[in-house]
CHARMM internal coordinates of N, CA and C (Angstrom, degrees):
IC EDIT
DIST 1 N 1 CA 1.4321
DIST 1 CA 1 C 1.5453
ANGL 1 N 1 CA 1 C 108.94
DIST 1 C 2 N 1.2936
ANGL 1 CA 1 C 2 N 114.86
DIHE 1 N 1 CA 1 C 2 N 137.34
DIST 2 N 2 CA 1.4654
ANGL 1 C 2 N 2 CA 121.07
DIHE 1 CA 1 C 2 N 2 CA 176.83
DIST 2 CA 2 C 1.4858
ANGL 2 N 2 CA 2 C 110.90
DIHE 1 C 2 N 2 CA 2 C -86.79
DIST 2 C 3 N 1.3260
ANGL 2 CA 2 C 3 N 116.01
DIHE 2 N 2 CA 2 C 3 N 170.95
DIST 3 N 3 CA 1.4268
ANGL 2 C 3 N 3 CA 120.91
DIHE 2 CA 2 C 3 N 3 CA -179.47
DIST 3 CA 3 C 1.5673
ANGL 3 N 3 CA 3 C 110.30
DIHE 2 C 3 N 3 CA 3 C -91.70
DIST 3 C 4 N 1.2955
ANGL 3 CA 3 C 4 N 117.53
DIHE 3 N 3 CA 3 C 4 N -14.57
DIST 4 N 4 CA 1.4374
ANGL 3 C 4 N 4 CA 119.58
DIHE 3 CA 3 C 4 N 4 CA -178.68
DIST 4 CA 4 C 1.5412
ANGL 4 N 4 CA 4 C 110.41
DIHE 3 C 4 N 4 CA 4 C -105.02
DIST 4 C 5 N 1.3191
ANGL 4 CA 4 C 5 N 113.43
DIHE 4 N 4 CA 4 C 5 N -176.58
DIST 5 N 5 CA 1.4581
ANGL 4 C 5 N 5 CA 120.20
DIHE 4 CA 4 C 5 N 5 CA -178.18
DIST 5 CA 5 C 1.5016
ANGL 5 N 5 CA 5 C 107.01
DIHE 4 C 5 N 5 CA 5 C -103.63
DIST 5 C 6 N 1.2894
ANGL 5 CA 5 C 6 N 114.59
DIHE 5 N 5 CA 5 C 6 N 126.54
DIST 6 N 6 CA 1.4685
ANGL 5 C 6 N 6 CA 119.59
DIHE 5 CA 5 C 6 N 6 CA 176.17
DIST 6 CA 6 C 1.5163
ANGL 6 N 6 CA 6 C 108.47
DIHE 5 C 6 N 6 CA 6 C -78.97
DIST 6 C 7 N 1.2866
ANGL 6 CA 6 C 7 N 117.54
DIHE 6 N 6 CA 6 C 7 N 134.15
DIST 7 N 7 CA 1.4343
ANGL 6 C 7 N 7 CA 123.30
DIHE 6 CA 6 C 7 N 7 CA 176.76
DIST 7 CA 7 C 1.5291
ANGL 7 N 7 CA 7 C 109.68
DIHE 6 C 7 N 7 CA 7 C -119.88
DIST 7 C 8 N 1.2828
ANGL 7 CA 7 C 8 N 115.71
DIHE 7 N 7 CA 7 C 8 N 122.15
DIST 8 N 8 CA 1.3947
ANGL 7 C 8 N 8 CA 122.02
DIHE 7 CA 7 C 8 N 8 CA 175.87
DIST 8 CA 8 C 1.4795
ANGL 8 N 8 CA 8 C 111.82
DIHE 7 C 8 N 8 CA 8 C -124.23
DIST 8 C 9 N 1.3327
ANGL 8 CA 8 C 9 N 116.42
DIHE 8 N 8 CA 8 C 9 N 134.80
DIST 9 N 9 CA 1.4749
ANGL 8 C 9 N 9 CA 119.45
DIHE 8 CA 8 C 9 N 9 CA -179.06
DIST 9 CA 9 C 1.4831
ANGL 9 N 9 CA 9 C 109.13
DIHE 8 C 9 N 9 CA 9 C -126.23
DIST 9 C 10 N 1.2785
ANGL 9 CA 9 C 10 N 117.11
DIHE 9 N 9 CA 9 C 10 N 146.77
DIST 10 N 10 CA 1.4482
ANGL 9 C 10 N 10 CA 123.71
DIHE 9 CA 9 C 10 N 10 CA 175.96
DIST 10 CA 10 C 1.5441
ANGL 10 N 10 CA 10 C 107.07
DIHE 9 C 10 N 10 CA 10 C -116.21
DIST 10 C 11 N 1.2981
ANGL 10 CA 10 C 11 N 113.77
DIHE 10 N 10 CA 10 C 11 N 143.78
DIST 11 N 11 CA 1.4953
ANGL 10 C 11 N 11 CA 119.37
DIHE 10 CA 10 C 11 N 11 CA 178.07
DIST 11 CA 11 C 1.5254
ANGL 11 N 11 CA 11 C 103.44
DIHE 10 C 11 N 11 CA 11 C -115.78
DIST 11 C 12 N 1.3243
ANGL 11 CA 11 C 12 N 115.44
DIHE 11 N 11 CA 11 C 12 N 125.14
DIST 12 N 12 CA 1.4732
ANGL 11 C 12 N 12 CA 119.36
DIHE 11 CA 11 C 12 N 12 CA 173.61
DIST 12 CA 12 C 1.5267
ANGL 12 N 12 CA 12 C 107.76
DIHE 11 C 12 N 12 CA 12 C -112.48
DIST 12 C 13 N 1.2850
ANGL 12 CA 12 C 13 N 114.64
DIHE 12 N 12 CA 12 C 13 N 124.50
DIST 13 N 13 CA 1.4860
ANGL 12 C 13 N 13 CA 120.15
DIHE 12 CA 12 C 13 N 13 CA -178.41
DIST 13 CA 13 C 1.5777
ANGL 13 N 13 CA 13 C 105.70
DIHE 12 C 13 N 13 CA 13 C -87.77
DIST 13 C 14 N 1.3049
ANGL 13 CA 13 C 14 N 115.59
DIHE 13 N 13 CA 13 C 14 N 120.47
DIST 14 N 14 CA 1.4699
ANGL 13 C 14 N 14 CA 118.10
DIHE 13 CA 13 C 14 N 14 CA 178.88
DIST 14 CA 14 C 1.5292
ANGL 14 N 14 CA 14 C 107.99
DIHE 13 C 14 N 14 CA 14 C -80.87
DIST 14 C 15 N 1.2951
ANGL 14 CA 14 C 15 N 117.24
DIHE 14 N 14 CA 14 C 15 N -37.67
DIST 15 N 15 CA 1.4856
ANGL 14 C 15 N 15 CA 120.11
DIHE 14 CA 14 C 15 N 15 CA 177.81
DIST 15 CA 15 C 1.5183
ANGL 15 N 15 CA 15 C 108.66
DIHE 14 C 15 N 15 CA 15 C -99.40
DIST 15 C 16 N 1.2622
ANGL 15 CA 15 C 16 N 117.42
DIHE 15 N 15 CA 15 C 16 N 168.10
DIST 16 N 16 CA 1.4580
ANGL 15 C 16 N 16 CA 121.27
DIHE 15 CA 15 C 16 N 16 CA -179.25
DIST 16 CA 16 C 1.4958
ANGL 16 N 16 CA 16 C 114.18
DIHE 15 C 16 N 16 CA 16 C -83.14
DIST 16 C 17 N 1.3463
ANGL 16 CA 16 C 17 N 115.18
DIHE 16 N 16 CA 16 C 17 N 13.95
DIST 17 N 17 CA 1.4805
ANGL 16 C 17 N 17 CA 120.53
DIHE 16 CA 16 C 17 N 17 CA -177.10
DIST 17 CA 17 C 1.5284
ANGL 17 N 17 CA 17 C 110.87
DIHE 16 C 17 N 17 CA 17 C -87.80
DIST 17 C 18 N 1.3135
ANGL 17 CA 17 C 18 N 116.46
DIHE 17 N 17 CA 17 C 18 N 117.46
DIST 18 N 18 CA 1.4507
ANGL 17 C 18 N 18 CA 120.78
DIHE 17 CA 17 C 18 N 18 CA 179.54
DIST 18 CA 18 C 1.5437
ANGL 18 N 18 CA 18 C 113.08
DIHE 17 C 18 N 18 CA 18 C -71.94
DIST 18 C 19 N 1.3277
ANGL 18 CA 18 C 19 N 117.87
DIHE 18 N 18 CA 18 C 19 N -13.78
DIST 19 N 19 CA 1.4725
ANGL 18 C 19 N 19 CA 121.07
DIHE 18 CA 18 C 19 N 19 CA 176.03
DIST 19 CA 19 C 1.5187
ANGL 19 N 19 CA 19 C 109.96
DIHE 18 C 19 N 19 CA 19 C -67.06
DIST 19 C 20 N 1.3207
ANGL 19 CA 19 C 20 N 118.73
DIHE 19 N 19 CA 19 C 20 N -13.48
DIST 20 N 20 CA 1.3979
ANGL 19 C 20 N 20 CA 122.32
DIHE 19 CA 19 C 20 N 20 CA 177.03
DIST 20 CA 20 C 1.5455
ANGL 20 N 20 CA 20 C 113.43
DIHE 19 C 20 N 20 CA 20 C -63.68
DIST 20 C 21 N 1.3254
ANGL 20 CA 20 C 21 N 114.71
DIHE 20 N 20 CA 20 C 21 N -28.93
DIST 21 N 21 CA 1.4647
ANGL 20 C 21 N 21 CA 119.65
DIHE 20 CA 20 C 21 N 21 CA 175.49
DIST 21 CA 21 C 1.4924
ANGL 21 N 21 CA 21 C 110.28
DIHE 20 C 21 N 21 CA 21 C -68.03
DIST 21 C 22 N 1.2893
ANGL 21 CA 21 C 22 N 118.63
DIHE 21 N 21 CA 21 C 22 N -40.99
DIST 22 N 22 CA 1.4869
ANGL 21 C 22 N 22 CA 122.09
DIHE 21 CA 21 C 22 N 22 CA 176.97
DIST 22 CA 22 C 1.5333
ANGL 22 N 22 CA 22 C 110.77
DIHE 21 C 22 N 22 CA 22 C -65.08
DIST 22 C 23 N 1.3267
ANGL 22 CA 22 C 23 N 115.79
DIHE 22 N 22 CA 22 C 23 N -41.58
DIST 23 N 23 CA 1.4451
ANGL 22 C 23 N 23 CA 120.44
DIHE 22 CA 22 C 23 N 23 CA 178.77
DIST 23 CA 23 C 1.5702
ANGL 23 N 23 CA 23 C 111.35
DIHE 22 C 23 N 23 CA 23 C -63.80
DIST 23 C 24 N 1.3244
ANGL 23 CA 23 C 24 N 114.01
DIHE 23 N 23 CA 23 C 24 N -42.26
DIST 24 N 24 CA 1.4884
ANGL 23 C 24 N 24 CA 119.05
DIHE 23 CA 23 C 24 N 24 CA 175.80
DIST 24 CA 24 C 1.5213
ANGL 24 N 24 CA 24 C 112.40
DIHE 23 C 24 N 24 CA 24 C -61.02
DIST 24 C 25 N 1.3150
ANGL 24 CA 24 C 25 N 116.48
DIHE 24 N 24 CA 24 C 25 N -42.62
DIST 25 N 25 CA 1.4561
ANGL 24 C 25 N 25 CA 120.11
DIHE 24 CA 24 C 25 N 25 CA -179.22
DIST 25 CA 25 C 1.5168
ANGL 25 N 25 CA 25 C 110.67
DIHE 24 C 25 N 25 CA 25 C -67.32
DIST 25 C 26 N 1.3913
ANGL 25 CA 25 C 26 N 115.67
DIHE 25 N 25 CA 25 C 26 N -41.77
DIST 26 N 26 CA 1.4314
ANGL 25 C 26 N 26 CA 117.84
DIHE 25 CA 25 C 26 N 26 CA 179.13
DIST 26 CA 26 C 1.5291
ANGL 26 N 26 CA 26 C 110.99
DIHE 25 C 26 N 26 CA 26 C -65.98
DIST 26 C 27 N 1.3120
ANGL 26 CA 26 C 27 N 117.71
DIHE 26 N 26 CA 26 C 27 N -37.70
DIST 27 N 27 CA 1.4971
ANGL 26 C 27 N 27 CA 120.54
DIHE 26 CA 26 C 27 N 27 CA 176.60
DIST 27 CA 27 C 1.4928
ANGL 27 N 27 CA 27 C 112.44
DIHE 26 C 27 N 27 CA 27 C -65.61
DIST 27 C 28 N 1.3107
ANGL 27 CA 27 C 28 N 116.43
DIHE 27 N 27 CA 27 C 28 N -38.55
DIST 28 N 28 CA 1.5052
ANGL 27 C 28 N 28 CA 119.80
DIHE 27 CA 27 C 28 N 28 CA 178.23
DIST 28 CA 28 C 1.5099
ANGL 28 N 28 CA 28 C 111.21
DIHE 27 C 28 N 28 CA 28 C -66.75
DIST 28 C 29 N 1.2955
ANGL 28 CA 28 C 29 N 118.25
DIHE 28 N 28 CA 28 C 29 N -40.51
DIST 29 N 29 CA 1.4496
ANGL 28 C 29 N 29 CA 120.86
DIHE 28 CA 28 C 29 N 29 CA 176.43
DIST 29 CA 29 C 1.5445
ANGL 29 N 29 CA 29 C 113.13
DIHE 28 C 29 N 29 CA 29 C -66.46
DIST 29 C 30 N 1.3318
ANGL 29 CA 29 C 30 N 115.75
DIHE 29 N 29 CA 29 C 30 N -39.63
DIST 30 N 30 CA 1.4465
ANGL 29 C 30 N 30 CA 120.20
DIHE 29 CA 29 C 30 N 30 CA 175.36
DIST 30 CA 30 C 1.5278
ANGL 30 N 30 CA 30 C 112.65
DIHE 29 C 30 N 30 CA 30 C -66.82
DIST 30 C 31 N 1.3566
ANGL 30 CA 30 C 31 N 116.81
DIHE 30 N 30 CA 30 C 31 N -33.69
DIST 31 N 31 CA 1.4188
ANGL 30 C 31 N 31 CA 119.10
DIHE 30 CA 30 C 31 N 31 CA 176.44
DIST 31 CA 31 C 1.5248
ANGL 31 N 31 CA 31 C 113.27
DIHE 30 C 31 N 31 CA 31 C -68.34
DIST 31 C 32 N 1.3114
ANGL 31 CA 31 C 32 N 118.53
DIHE 31 N 31 CA 31 C 32 N -41.10
DIST 32 N 32 CA 1.4395
ANGL 31 C 32 N 32 CA 123.95
DIHE 31 CA 31 C 32 N 32 CA 175.22
DIST 32 CA 32 C 1.4992
ANGL 32 N 32 CA 32 C 112.25
DIHE 31 C 32 N 32 CA 32 C -60.86
DIST 32 C 33 N 1.3873
ANGL 32 CA 32 C 33 N 115.31
DIHE 32 N 32 CA 32 C 33 N -44.65
DIST 33 N 33 CA 1.4821
ANGL 32 C 33 N 33 CA 119.69
DIHE 32 CA 32 C 33 N 33 CA 176.09
DIST 33 CA 33 C 1.4860
ANGL 33 N 33 CA 33 C 112.27
DIHE 32 C 33 N 33 CA 33 C -60.58
DIST 33 C 34 N 1.3432
ANGL 33 CA 33 C 34 N 116.04
DIHE 33 N 33 CA 33 C 34 N -41.03
DIST 34 N 34 CA 1.4686
ANGL 33 C 34 N 34 CA 122.00
DIHE 33 CA 33 C 34 N 34 CA -179.03
DIST 34 CA 34 C 1.5654
ANGL 34 N 34 CA 34 C 109.20
DIHE 33 C 34 N 34 CA 34 C -62.95
DIST 34 C 35 N 1.3513
ANGL 34 CA 34 C 35 N 116.23
DIHE 34 N 34 CA 34 C 35 N -43.20
DIST 35 N 35 CA 1.4245
ANGL 34 C 35 N 35 CA 120.93
DIHE 34 CA 34 C 35 N 35 CA 179.55
DIST 35 CA 35 C 1.4702
ANGL 35 N 35 CA 35 C 111.48
DIHE 34 C 35 N 35 CA 35 C -61.43
DIST 35 C 36 N 1.3626
ANGL 35 CA 35 C 36 N 118.95
DIHE 35 N 35 CA 35 C 36 N -42.75
DIST 36 N 36 CA 1.4278
ANGL 35 C 36 N 36 CA 123.04
DIHE 35 CA 35 C 36 N 36 CA 177.72
DIST 36 CA 36 C 1.4752
ANGL 36 N 36 CA 36 C 112.56
DIHE 35 C 36 N 36 CA 36 C -63.70
DIST 36 C 37 N 1.3721
ANGL 36 CA 36 C 37 N 118.01
DIHE 36 N 36 CA 36 C 37 N -42.62
DIST 37 N 37 CA 1.4466
ANGL 36 C 37 N 37 CA 120.71
DIHE 36 CA 36 C 37 N 37 CA 177.31
DIST 37 CA 37 C 1.5399
ANGL 37 N 37 CA 37 C 111.16
DIHE 36 C 37 N 37 CA 37 C -62.86
DIST 37 C 38 N 1.3065
ANGL 37 CA 37 C 38 N 117.94
DIHE 37 N 37 CA 37 C 38 N -41.67
DIST 38 N 38 CA 1.4419
ANGL 37 C 38 N 38 CA 120.21
DIHE 37 CA 37 C 38 N 38 CA 179.39
DIST 38 CA 38 C 1.5332
ANGL 38 N 38 CA 38 C 110.61
DIHE 37 C 38 N 38 CA 38 C -64.09
DIST 38 C 39 N 1.3245
ANGL 38 CA 38 C 39 N 118.61
DIHE 38 N 38 CA 38 C 39 N -39.97
DIST 39 N 39 CA 1.4605
ANGL 38 C 39 N 39 CA 118.84
DIHE 38 CA 38 C 39 N 39 CA 175.31
DIST 39 CA 39 C 1.5135
ANGL 39 N 39 CA 39 C 114.57
DIHE 38 C 39 N 39 CA 39 C -61.12
DIST 39 C 40 N 1.3481
ANGL 39 CA 39 C 40 N 112.16
DIHE 39 N 39 CA 39 C 40 N -40.72
DIST 40 N 40 CA 1.4967
ANGL 39 C 40 N 40 CA 118.26
DIHE 39 CA 39 C 40 N 40 CA 178.92
DIST 40 CA 40 C 1.5260
ANGL 40 N 40 CA 40 C 110.86
DIHE 39 C 40 N 40 CA 40 C -63.92
DIST 40 C 41 N 1.3268
ANGL 40 CA 40 C 41 N 117.32
DIHE 40 N 40 CA 40 C 41 N -45.36
DIST 41 N 41 CA 1.4615
ANGL 40 C 41 N 41 CA 120.57
DIHE 40 CA 40 C 41 N 41 CA 179.40
DIST 41 CA 41 C 1.5060
ANGL 41 N 41 CA 41 C 111.16
DIHE 40 C 41 N 41 CA 41 C -65.68
DIST 41 C 42 N 1.3619
ANGL 41 CA 41 C 42 N 118.17
DIHE 41 N 41 CA 41 C 42 N -38.91
DIST 42 N 42 CA 1.4345
ANGL 41 C 42 N 42 CA 119.73
DIHE 41 CA 41 C 42 N 42 CA 177.27
DIST 42 CA 42 C 1.5154
ANGL 42 N 42 CA 42 C 111.31
DIHE 41 C 42 N 42 CA 42 C -63.69
DIST 42 C 43 N 1.3813
ANGL 42 CA 42 C 43 N 116.99
DIHE 42 N 42 CA 42 C 43 N -39.60
DIST 43 N 43 CA 1.4576
ANGL 42 C 43 N 43 CA 118.36
DIHE 42 CA 42 C 43 N 43 CA 179.76
DIST 43 CA 43 C 1.4854
ANGL 43 N 43 CA 43 C 110.68
DIHE 42 C 43 N 43 CA 43 C -64.91
DIST 43 C 44 N 1.3519
ANGL 43 CA 43 C 44 N 118.81
DIHE 43 N 43 CA 43 C 44 N -44.51
DIST 44 N 44 CA 1.4926
ANGL 43 C 44 N 44 CA 121.36
DIHE 43 CA 43 C 44 N 44 CA -179.09
DIST 44 CA 44 C 1.5093
ANGL 44 N 44 CA 44 C 108.49
DIHE 43 C 44 N 44 CA 44 C -64.24
DIST 44 C 45 N 1.3520
ANGL 44 CA 44 C 45 N 119.12
DIHE 44 N 44 CA 44 C 45 N -44.80
DIST 45 N 45 CA 1.4690
ANGL 44 C 45 N 45 CA 120.39
DIHE 44 CA 44 C 45 N 45 CA -177.95
DIST 45 CA 45 C 1.5387
ANGL 45 N 45 CA 45 C 109.62
DIHE 44 C 45 N 45 CA 45 C -60.54
DIST 45 C 46 N 1.3115
ANGL 45 CA 45 C 46 N 119.93
DIHE 45 N 45 CA 45 C 46 N -45.47
DIST 46 N 46 CA 1.4388
ANGL 45 C 46 N 46 CA 124.17
DIHE 45 CA 45 C 46 N 46 CA 179.16
DIST 46 CA 46 C 1.5116
ANGL 46 N 46 CA 46 C 111.12
DIHE 45 C 46 N 46 CA 46 C -65.39
DIST 46 C 47 N 1.3204
ANGL 46 CA 46 C 47 N 119.37
DIHE 46 N 46 CA 46 C 47 N -38.78
DIST 47 N 47 CA 1.4684
ANGL 46 C 47 N 47 CA 121.19
DIHE 46 CA 46 C 47 N 47 CA 178.62
DIST 47 CA 47 C 1.5266
ANGL 47 N 47 CA 47 C 109.61
DIHE 46 C 47 N 47 CA 47 C -65.21
DIST 47 C 48 N 1.3288
ANGL 47 CA 47 C 48 N 115.81
DIHE 47 N 47 CA 47 C 48 N -39.48
DIST 48 N 48 CA 1.4989
ANGL 47 C 48 N 48 CA 117.23
DIHE 47 CA 47 C 48 N 48 CA 179.04
DIST 48 CA 48 C 1.5110
ANGL 48 N 48 CA 48 C 109.76
DIHE 47 C 48 N 48 CA 48 C -68.28
DIST 48 C 49 N 1.3348
ANGL 48 CA 48 C 49 N 117.85
DIHE 48 N 48 CA 48 C 49 N -37.83
DIST 49 N 49 CA 1.4445
ANGL 48 C 49 N 49 CA 121.77
DIHE 48 CA 48 C 49 N 49 CA 176.15
DIST 49 CA 49 C 1.4875
ANGL 49 N 49 CA 49 C 112.65
DIHE 48 C 49 N 49 CA 49 C -59.79
DIST 49 C 50 N 1.3537
ANGL 49 CA 49 C 50 N 118.00
DIHE 49 N 49 CA 49 C 50 N -44.04
DIST 50 N 50 CA 1.4485
ANGL 49 C 50 N 50 CA 121.62
DIHE 49 CA 49 C 50 N 50 CA 178.24
DIST 50 CA 50 C 1.5440
ANGL 50 N 50 CA 50 C 111.05
DIHE 49 C 50 N 50 CA 50 C -65.34
DIST 50 C 51 N 1.3311
ANGL 50 CA 50 C 51 N 114.84
DIHE 50 N 50 CA 50 C 51 N -39.75
DIST 51 N 51 CA 1.4785
ANGL 50 C 51 N 51 CA 117.56
DIHE 50 CA 50 C 51 N 51 CA 175.52
DIST 51 CA 51 C 1.4822
ANGL 51 N 51 CA 51 C 113.50
DIHE 50 C 51 N 51 CA 51 C -62.51
DIST 51 C 52 N 1.3394
ANGL 51 CA 51 C 52 N 114.79
DIHE 51 N 51 CA 51 C 52 N -41.43
DIST 52 N 52 CA 1.4738
ANGL 51 C 52 N 52 CA 119.73
DIHE 51 CA 51 C 52 N 52 CA 179.90
DIST 52 CA 52 C 1.5479
ANGL 52 N 52 CA 52 C 108.82
DIHE 51 C 52 N 52 CA 52 C -64.44
DIST 52 C 53 N 1.2961
ANGL 52 CA 52 C 53 N 117.60
DIHE 52 N 52 CA 52 C 53 N -43.78
DIST 53 N 53 CA 1.5072
ANGL 52 C 53 N 53 CA 121.33
DIHE 52 CA 52 C 53 N 53 CA 177.84
DIST 53 CA 53 C 1.5096
ANGL 53 N 53 CA 53 C 110.91
DIHE 52 C 53 N 53 CA 53 C -60.40
DIST 53 C 54 N 1.3284
ANGL 53 CA 53 C 54 N 116.25
DIHE 53 N 53 CA 53 C 54 N -41.97
DIST 54 N 54 CA 1.4710
ANGL 53 C 54 N 54 CA 118.53
DIHE 53 CA 53 C 54 N 54 CA -179.80
DIST 54 CA 54 C 1.4906
ANGL 54 N 54 CA 54 C 112.23
DIHE 53 C 54 N 54 CA 54 C -68.32
DIST 54 C 55 N 1.3332
ANGL 54 CA 54 C 55 N 118.12
DIHE 54 N 54 CA 54 C 55 N -36.49
DIST 55 N 55 CA 1.5027
ANGL 54 C 55 N 55 CA 123.32
DIHE 54 CA 54 C 55 N 55 CA 176.09
DIST 55 CA 55 C 1.5259
ANGL 55 N 55 CA 55 C 107.89
DIHE 54 C 55 N 55 CA 55 C -64.76
DIST 55 C 56 N 1.3254
ANGL 55 CA 55 C 56 N 120.74
DIHE 55 N 55 CA 55 C 56 N -42.52
DIST 56 N 56 CA 1.4337
ANGL 55 C 56 N 56 CA 123.87
DIHE 55 CA 55 C 56 N 56 CA -179.58
DIST 56 CA 56 C 1.5596
ANGL 56 N 56 CA 56 C 109.64
DIHE 55 C 56 N 56 CA 56 C -64.59
DIST 56 C 57 N 1.3254
ANGL 56 CA 56 C 57 N 114.64
DIHE 56 N 56 CA 56 C 57 N -43.55
DIST 57 N 57 CA 1.4982
ANGL 56 C 57 N 57 CA 117.36
DIHE 56 CA 56 C 57 N 57 CA 178.52
DIST 57 CA 57 C 1.5231
ANGL 57 N 57 CA 57 C 111.12
DIHE 56 C 57 N 57 CA 57 C -64.83
DIST 57 C 58 N 1.3335
ANGL 57 CA 57 C 58 N 116.66
DIHE 57 N 57 CA 57 C 58 N -36.27
DIST 58 N 58 CA 1.4460
ANGL 57 C 58 N 58 CA 119.91
DIHE 57 CA 57 C 58 N 58 CA 178.44
DIST 58 CA 58 C 1.5113
ANGL 58 N 58 CA 58 C 110.48
DIHE 57 C 58 N 58 CA 58 C -64.35
DIST 58 C 59 N 1.2865
ANGL 58 CA 58 C 59 N 117.65
DIHE 58 N 58 CA 58 C 59 N -42.54
DIST 59 N 59 CA 1.4655
ANGL 58 C 59 N 59 CA 121.38
DIHE 58 CA 58 C 59 N 59 CA -178.98
DIST 59 CA 59 C 1.5352
ANGL 59 N 59 CA 59 C 111.34
DIHE 58 C 59 N 59 CA 59 C -66.26
DIST 59 C 60 N 1.3221
ANGL 59 CA 59 C 60 N 114.08
DIHE 59 N 59 CA 59 C 60 N -43.03
DIST 60 N 60 CA 1.5045
ANGL 59 C 60 N 60 CA 117.14
DIHE 59 CA 59 C 60 N 60 CA 176.47
DIST 60 CA 60 C 1.5126
ANGL 60 N 60 CA 60 C 112.39
DIHE 59 C 60 N 60 CA 60 C -62.20
DIST 60 C 61 N 1.3185
ANGL 60 CA 60 C 61 N 117.81
DIHE 60 N 60 CA 60 C 61 N -40.79
DIST 61 N 61 CA 1.4344
ANGL 60 C 61 N 61 CA 118.82
DIHE 60 CA 60 C 61 N 61 CA -178.17
DIST 61 CA 61 C 1.5399
ANGL 61 N 61 CA 61 C 111.76
DIHE 60 C 61 N 61 CA 61 C -69.29
DIST 61 C 62 N 1.3359
ANGL 61 CA 61 C 62 N 116.43
DIHE 61 N 61 CA 61 C 62 N -36.01
DIST 62 N 62 CA 1.5126
ANGL 61 C 62 N 62 CA 118.58
DIHE 61 CA 61 C 62 N 62 CA 176.61
DIST 62 CA 62 C 1.5090
ANGL 62 N 62 CA 62 C 109.39
DIHE 61 C 62 N 62 CA 62 C -65.03
DIST 62 C 63 N 1.3317
ANGL 62 CA 62 C 63 N 118.15
DIHE 62 N 62 CA 62 C 63 N -44.30
DIST 63 N 63 CA 1.4873
ANGL 62 C 63 N 63 CA 119.31
DIHE 62 CA 62 C 63 N 63 CA -177.98
DIST 63 CA 63 C 1.5081
ANGL 63 N 63 CA 63 C 108.68
DIHE 62 C 63 N 63 CA 63 C -67.90
DIST 63 C 64 N 1.3034
ANGL 63 CA 63 C 64 N 119.32
DIHE 63 N 63 CA 63 C 64 N -41.25
DIST 64 N 64 CA 1.4617
ANGL 63 C 64 N 64 CA 121.77
DIHE 63 CA 63 C 64 N 64 CA 177.94
DIST 64 CA 64 C 1.5124
ANGL 64 N 64 CA 64 C 112.06
DIHE 63 C 64 N 64 CA 64 C -62.31
DIST 64 C 65 N 1.3122
ANGL 64 CA 64 C 65 N 118.45
DIHE 64 N 64 CA 64 C 65 N -38.96
DIST 65 N 65 CA 1.4800
ANGL 64 C 65 N 65 CA 121.79
DIHE 64 CA 64 C 65 N 65 CA 176.92
DIST 65 CA 65 C 1.5486
ANGL 65 N 65 CA 65 C 109.80
DIHE 64 C 65 N 65 CA 65 C -67.08
DIST 65 C 66 N 1.3385
ANGL 65 CA 65 C 66 N 116.45
DIHE 65 N 65 CA 65 C 66 N -40.65
DIST 66 N 66 CA 1.4660
ANGL 65 C 66 N 66 CA 116.06
DIHE 65 CA 65 C 66 N 66 CA 178.51
DIST 66 CA 66 C 1.4835
ANGL 66 N 66 CA 66 C 113.28
DIHE 65 C 66 N 66 CA 66 C -68.23
DIST 66 C 67 N 1.3110
ANGL 66 CA 66 C 67 N 118.10
DIHE 66 N 66 CA 66 C 67 N -31.98
DIST 67 N 67 CA 1.4797
ANGL 66 C 67 N 67 CA 118.90
DIHE 66 CA 66 C 67 N 67 CA 178.94
DIST 67 CA 67 C 1.5224
ANGL 67 N 67 CA 67 C 112.13
DIHE 66 C 67 N 67 CA 67 C -68.46
DIST 67 C 68 N 1.2989
ANGL 67 CA 67 C 68 N 117.83
DIHE 67 N 67 CA 67 C 68 N -18.85
DIST 68 N 68 CA 1.4874
ANGL 67 C 68 N 68 CA 118.57
DIHE 67 CA 67 C 68 N 68 CA 175.52
DIST 68 CA 68 C 1.5258
ANGL 68 N 68 CA 68 C 112.20
DIHE 67 C 68 N 68 CA 68 C -63.48
DIST 68 C 69 N 1.3456
ANGL 68 CA 68 C 69 N 116.99
DIHE 68 N 68 CA 68 C 69 N -21.34
DIST 69 N 69 CA 1.4549
ANGL 68 C 69 N 69 CA 117.94
DIHE 68 CA 68 C 69 N 69 CA 176.73
DIST 69 CA 69 C 1.5256
ANGL 69 N 69 CA 69 C 114.68
DIHE 68 C 69 N 69 CA 69 C -65.64
DIST 69 C 70 N 1.2685
ANGL 69 CA 69 C 70 N 115.71
DIHE 69 N 69 CA 69 C 70 N -18.19
DIST 70 N 70 CA 1.5144
ANGL 69 C 70 N 70 CA 116.82
DIHE 69 CA 69 C 70 N 70 CA 178.81
DIST 70 CA 70 C 1.5074
ANGL 70 N 70 CA 70 C 110.97
DIHE 69 C 70 N 70 CA 70 C -68.50
DIST 70 C 71 N 1.3267
ANGL 70 CA 70 C 71 N 119.79
DIHE 70 N 70 CA 70 C 71 N -18.92
DIST 71 N 71 CA 1.4775
ANGL 70 C 71 N 71 CA 122.14
DIHE 70 CA 70 C 71 N 71 CA 178.49
DIST 71 CA 71 C 1.5129
ANGL 71 N 71 CA 71 C 112.90
DIHE 70 C 71 N 71 CA 71 C -85.34
DIST 71 C 72 N 1.3067
ANGL 71 CA 71 C 72 N 117.29
DIHE 71 N 71 CA 71 C 72 N -4.43
DIST 72 N 72 CA 1.4925
ANGL 71 C 72 N 72 CA 118.75
DIHE 71 CA 71 C 72 N 72 CA -179.29
DIST 72 CA 72 C 1.5152
ANGL 72 N 72 CA 72 C 108.42
DIHE 71 C 72 N 72 CA 72 C -78.90
DIST 72 C 73 N 1.3514
ANGL 72 CA 72 C 73 N 115.22
DIHE 72 N 72 CA 72 C 73 N 128.67
DIST 73 N 73 CA 1.4639
ANGL 72 C 73 N 73 CA 118.98
DIHE 72 CA 72 C 73 N 73 CA 179.58
DIST 73 CA 73 C 1.5201
ANGL 73 N 73 CA 73 C 109.20
DIHE 72 C 73 N 73 CA 73 C -101.83
DIST 73 C 74 N 1.3153
ANGL 73 CA 73 C 74 N 115.05
DIHE 73 N 73 CA 73 C 74 N 142.21
DIST 74 N 74 CA 1.4933
ANGL 73 C 74 N 74 CA 118.68
DIHE 73 CA 73 C 74 N 74 CA 179.15
DIST 74 CA 74 C 1.4667
ANGL 74 N 74 CA 74 C 112.89
DIHE 73 C 74 N 74 CA 74 C -99.38
END
COOR INIT
IC SEED 1 N 1 CA 1 C
IC BUILD
């Protein structure tokens, strides 16, 4: 047994046109490229979201720390 998953695909030509094999191959390559692009965009989107959350937390902590000065008596 291997550690990965074996993937086997069958191509059934409905028409007698052998160019269908080339179209299926082109479609499969485009699908894999699309999956990789979607993963990249999701990673960037999530990274920006984490950065925005960190920036928001930073702003809240700075304001909260500055508000502590209201308790100082002179």
